[in-house]
C-alpha positions as CSV (number, residue, x, y, z in Angstrom):
1,M,-21.1,72.8,26.7
2,N,-20.5,71.1,30.1
3,A,-18.2,68.2,30.9
4,S,-21.0,65.6,30.6
5,G,-22.4,66.9,27.4
6,G,-26.0,66.6,28.7
7,S,-27.2,70.1,27.8
8,L,-25.8,69.8,24.3
9,R,-28.0,66.7,23.7
10,L,-31.1,68.4,25.1
11,Q,-30.5,71.5,22.9
12,S,-29.9,69.4,19.8
13,A,-33.1,67.4,20.4
14,W,-35.0,70.7,20.9
15,I,-33.8,72.3,17.7
16,G,-33.5,69.1,15.8
17,S,-36.8,69.6,14.0
18,K,-35.7,73.1,12.9
19,I,-32.4,71.9,11.5
20,L,-34.0,69.0,9.6
21,N,-36.9,71.1,8.5
22,L,-39.4,68.7,10.0
23,P,-42.9,70.0,10.9
24,S,-43.4,70.6,14.6
25,D,-46.9,69.0,14.5
26,L,-45.9,65.4,13.7
27,G,-48.8,63.0,14.0
28,T,-51.6,65.5,13.5
29,R,-53.6,66.5,10.5
30,N,-53.1,70.1,9.4
31,G,-51.9,71.0,12.9
32,S,-55.3,70.1,14.6
33,L,-55.8,67.6,17.4
34,G,-58.8,65.4,18.0
35,F,-61.5,63.9,15.8
36,T,-63.5,65.4,13.0
37,L,-67.3,65.7,13.3
38,V,-67.9,62.8,10.8
39,E,-65.6,60.5,12.8
40,A,-67.4,61.4,16.1
41,L,-70.8,60.8,14.5
42,V,-69.8,57.4,13.1
43,A,-68.5,56.4,16.5
44,M,-71.8,57.5,18.1
45,V,-73.9,55.5,15.5
46,V,-71.8,52.4,16.1
47,V,-72.2,52.7,19.9
48,G,-76.0,53.3,19.4
49,L,-76.4,50.2,17.3
50,V,-74.5,48.0,19.7
51,S,-76.6,49.3,22.6
52,L,-79.8,48.6,20.7
53,I,-78.8,45.0,20.3
54,A,-77.4,44.5,23.8
55,F,-80.0,46.4,25.9
56,P,-83.0,44.0,25.4
57,R,-80.7,41.0,26.2
58,F,-79.5,42.8,29.3
59,Q,-83.0,43.5,30.5
60,E,-84.0,39.8,30.0
61,A,-81.0,38.6,31.9
62,M,-81.8,41.0,34.8
63,A,-85.4,39.8,34.9
64,T,-84.3,36.2,35.0
65,T,-81.8,36.9,37.7
66,N,-84.4,38.8,39.8
67,L,-86.8,35.9,39.5
68,R,-84.2,33.4,40.5
69,G,-83.2,35.5,43.5
70,A,-86.9,35.8,44.6
71,R,-87.4,32.1,44.1
72,T,-84.3,31.3,46.2
73,K,-85.5,33.7,48.9
74,V,-88.9,32.1,49.1
75,A,-87.4,28.6,49.3
76,S,-85.0,29.6,52.1
77,L,-87.8,31.2,54.1
78,Y,-89.8,28.0,53.8
79,V,-86.7,26.1,55.2
80,K,-86.6,28.7,58.0
81,T,-90.3,28.0,58.7
82,R,-89.7,24.3,59.0
83,T,-86.7,24.9,61.3
84,V,-88.7,27.2,63.6
85,A,-91.5,24.7,63.8
86,I,-89.2,21.8,64.8
87,E,-87.0,23.8,67.1
88,S,-89.8,25.6,69.0
89,S,-92.3,22.7,68.9
90,R,-95.1,24.9,67.6
91,T,-96.9,25.6,64.3
92,A,-94.9,27.9,62.0
93,T,-96.3,29.6,59.0
94,L,-94.8,31.1,55.8
95,R,-97.1,34.0,55.1
96,V,-97.2,35.4,51.5
97,E,-99.1,38.7,51.1
98,G,-98.7,40.6,47.9
99,G,-95.0,41.1,47.5
100,S,-94.1,40.4,51.1
101,V,-93.0,37.1,52.6
102,Y,-92.3,36.4,56.3
103,V,-92.3,33.6,58.9
104,I,-94.7,33.6,61.9
105,A,-95.2,31.1,64.7
106,Q,-98.0,30.4,67.2
107,P,-98.8,30.4,70.1
108,R,-97.0,33.5,71.1
109,R,-93.9,33.1,73.3
110,K,-92.4,36.5,73.1
111,P,-93.7,39.3,75.3
112,G,-96.2,41.5,73.6
113,V,-99.8,41.7,72.3
114,G,-101.4,39.2,70.0
115,T,-101.3,35.4,69.5
116,I,-98.4,35.1,67.0
117,D,-94.7,35.8,67.0
118,T,-93.1,37.2,63.9
119,I,-89.9,35.3,63.5
120,T,-88.3,36.9,60.5
121,P,-88.4,40.5,59.3
122,V,-90.9,41.1,56.4
123,E,-89.0,40.5,53.1
124,N,-90.6,42.7,50.5
125,L,-89.7,40.9,47.3
126,S,-91.4,43.7,45.2
127,T,-88.9,46.2,46.5
128,Q,-85.9,43.8,46.5
129,F,-86.3,42.1,43.2
130,G,-89.2,43.9,41.4
131,V,-91.2,40.7,41.6
132,S,-94.9,40.1,42.3
133,I,-96.1,36.9,44.1
134,S,-99.5,35.4,43.9
135,P,-101.6,34.0,45.5
136,T,-101.9,35.5,49.0
137,I,-101.5,32.3,51.1
138,D,-100.3,30.8,54.4
139,V,-98.2,27.7,54.2
140,R,-98.2,26.0,57.6
141,V,-95.7,23.5,59.1
142,A,-96.5,21.3,62.0
143,P,-94.2,21.0,65.0
144,T,-93.0,17.7,63.6
145,G,-91.7,19.4,60.5
146,V,-94.4,18.0,58.2
147,G,-96.2,20.5,56.0
148,L,-99.9,21.1,56.7
149,D,-100.5,22.9,53.5
150,A,-99.2,22.6,49.9
151,A,-98.8,25.6,47.7
152,T,-97.7,26.8,44.3
153,L,-96.5,30.4,44.3
154,V,-96.3,32.2,41.0
155,L,-93.5,34.8,40.7
156,T,-93.9,37.4,38.0
157,K,-91.6,40.1,36.6
158,G,-92.8,41.8,33.5
159,S,-93.5,39.0,30.9
160,H,-91.3,36.5,32.8
161,V,-93.0,34.0,35.1
162,D,-91.5,31.4,37.5
163,T,-93.1,29.1,40.1
164,V,-92.2,27.7,43.5
165,S,-94.1,24.5,44.5
166,I,-94.1,23.4,48.1
167,S,-95.4,19.9,48.8
168,R,-97.1,18.8,52.0
169,L,-94.0,16.8,52.8
170,G,-91.9,19.9,52.8
171,Q,-90.3,19.4,49.4
172,V,-89.6,22.7,47.6
173,V,-89.6,22.4,43.8
174,K,-88.2,25.4,42.0
């Protein structure tokens, strides 16, 4: 025993279970740790049932979110088309081809070959959102900012469908 009595307390705690005849495996069943096979199987069945209920709802929510994102992207690209037409005083076009959407303007002002300038990079909505767009169409905007064409674009992802309507006055209805 030392002056502080610390080692005596440690020793008594260590051999306390032997003195009181307590089992050394308190909190375990028959000296084993972990779960039984039945408990593990029940837990797996419960997790499986919860995932069967939640997975279809999750897929539906993801499809709705992807359609909304694609719809917003198309609307913002149309606004970009109007802005380019007004700022550059030339006809700008929102071009929709398959799953790709981009803005072009004519006549060409950048150096290069051809008669049109590609203003924005091609946005592939099929890759970004898994959405297909129909029909293939060009929506033109005059240098005054007034639309020359009206369009209704149909966005599809699986069984989910959404539309973006663009009026000749430049109003985008989602």
